[in-house]
N, C-alpha and C positions, 0 to 999 in steps of 0.2 A: 632622626626619626625615620623609620621605613615607611614606604608608601602604604603598607598594610596598617601600620599604626595610625596614619592619617585617616584612612577609610574607617577603621574601627572606632575612631573618636567622633565620627559624624553622628548626629542625633539618631538617625534611623538605624544605623548599625549598632549603636550603643543600646538603643531600646531592645533590639533583637537579642543582644547578648545578656543584658542585665535587667530588662523590664522597665516600664515607664516610670516607676518610682525612683529609679536611679538618675533620671534626667532632671536638670535644673529647669526653672521656669522659662528661661530663655530658650533652652533646647526644645522643650515641649511646644513653645510658641513657634519656633522655627519649623517644626514639623507641620504645623497648621498653615504657615505661610508658604511652605514648599520651595519657593525660590526667592532670591534676593533681587538685585538689580543695580545698575550703574556701578559695577565693580564691587558690589557688596554681596556677601553670601546671605542666605536666609537667616543664619545665626547672627550675623552682624545687624541685620534689619531688626531681628527680634530684640537684641540687646538695646538698640537705639529706641525702639518702641517702648520698652520697659523703663528706660530713663525718662522719656517724655510723659508716659502714662504708667505710673506704678501699678495701677489696677489691671493692666494688661487687657485681655479680651473682655473683662468685665466693665471696661470704660464705656461701652455702648457704641452703636454704629456711628452716630453723628460725630463723636470725638475721634474714633478710630480712623475714619476716612480722611481726616485732616492731617494725619501723621504722614510726613514725607516718605514716599515709597510704599505706602499701604494702598490707598485708593479705595473706591467703593466696592470692588469685587472682593478683595481680600478682607475688607472691613465687614462685609456681609457674612463671609465664612467664619470669621472670628466671633462675631456677635452671635451667630447661630450656634457655634460650639459652646459659647458661654451660657447661652440660654438652655441648651440641652443639659449641661452640667448643673445649672441652677435648679432645673425641674426635678433633679434626682436627689436634692438635699433640701432640708427645711430652710426657708428664707426668713431670717430674723427681722426683716424690715417691716414695720407696721403699715397697715393699710389705712389711709386717711380718706374714707369714702362717706363719712357722715359728720355733721357738726360736732356731735359728741366725741368722735374720734379725734378731731382737731383740738377740741378743748382738753381732752385727756392727755394729749402730747404737747401741750403748750409748756414752755419752760416753767419750772415750779415757782419761780419768783414773780412771774407775770400776773398770776391771778390775784395776788395781794399787794402788788406794787402800788406805790403812791403816785407814780407818774404813768402815763400811757406808754405802752411798748407796742410797736408794730412788728409782727412776725410774719415771715413768708415760709410756707411749706412747699418745697419743690417735689413734685410727684412724677413717677415714671408712668408708662402706659398702663400699668396695672393698678394705678393709684396708690403705689407703695411710696413711703417717704424716702426720697433719695438724699434730701438735704433740708435742714431747717436753719433759718438765720433771722436774728433780730436786726431789722434794718433801720429802726428809728426808735429813739426814746424821747418823749416829748415833755410837756408840762403837766401840771396837775389835772388839766382838763382838755388837753389837745395833743395829738401826736402828729408831728409835722413829717409828712412822707411824700416823696415824689415817685412817680412811676419808674423812673430809671433806677432808683434804689431798690425797688421791688423786683424788677425784671433782670437786673444784673446777675444775681445769683442763679436765677432761673435759666438764663442763657448759659452761664458758666457750667451748670450741671445738666445741661441738655434736658430740661424738664419738659414733660408732655403736658403738664397743667400745673397750676398753682392754687393754693388756698391761702388767703390772707386772714390774719387774726390780729385783733388788738384788744386791749383791756380797757374797761371803764373804772377808774378808781372810785367813782361815786357809788358803785354797787348796782346801778341801773344799766342793764345791757341795751336798752332801747337806742337805736342809732340816731345820731344827730344829723343835722342838715349837712355838716361837713363830711360825716361818714358816708352819707349817700352820694355826695359829689365825688369823693375819692373812689368809691366803688365804681361809679360810672366811668371815671377816667381809666381805672385799671382794667375794666371790662373792654373798653375801646382799644387800649394799648395791647391787651392780650389777643384780641381779634386780629390786629395788624401784624403782630409778631408770630402768630400761630401757636401761642401758649395761653390757652383759655384760662380765665379766672373761674375755677370750679365753685368757689364759695368765698364769702367774707363773713367771718364769725366775730361777733363782739362778745367779749368775755367779761363777766363780773363774778364776784365771789358767790358761788352757789348757783349760777345760772348763765345762760348764753343766748345770743340772738343770731340766727342764720339768715342772711340775705337770700340764699337759695330757697330755703324752706318757706319763706314769706313771699315768694314769687317776685323778688326784686332783682333777680339775675336770670 
């Protein structure tokens, strides 16, 4: 292969000849990274990043900066580029900013389940749903949940806040003494981790109770 062929295959030159739509995800990412490091080209680094984080620049600043060779400066540039692109297209992720929104996006089987299910909504800085996970399934009248089970997915998905939700098979959404104690523990843990508990919603068939709305958070 001639030296000209090598140069022409570089992402920047390829873009100039064929347009950005001709570039692979790795090549586009390499243009944003600009340089590689430690004997790797920008394209090598981009391919490595996509292997570690298939979401690419959409993975978010906190996760991007932990990828070897990226660091905070490049992570900030990638996150900014992803945010600009996101603002230009409709975002399908629902916003969970009210108890009714949390209730509406609870898994369908939870509202009528005969056992208590404890669900955590992981939210981004815009209160959009980044991830939803059922962390505990309890007995007919109790959901056994530990803060580590609630915050593990929140940490994994770099959540800015969480909303907790669980159902009452009895049909009465009024919180029990245990519900109040779990909420206090989750609130304290959230404060320590920097991932605040935005609300705890108790769901029953046809109604719900919000700790936030009742001044308990």
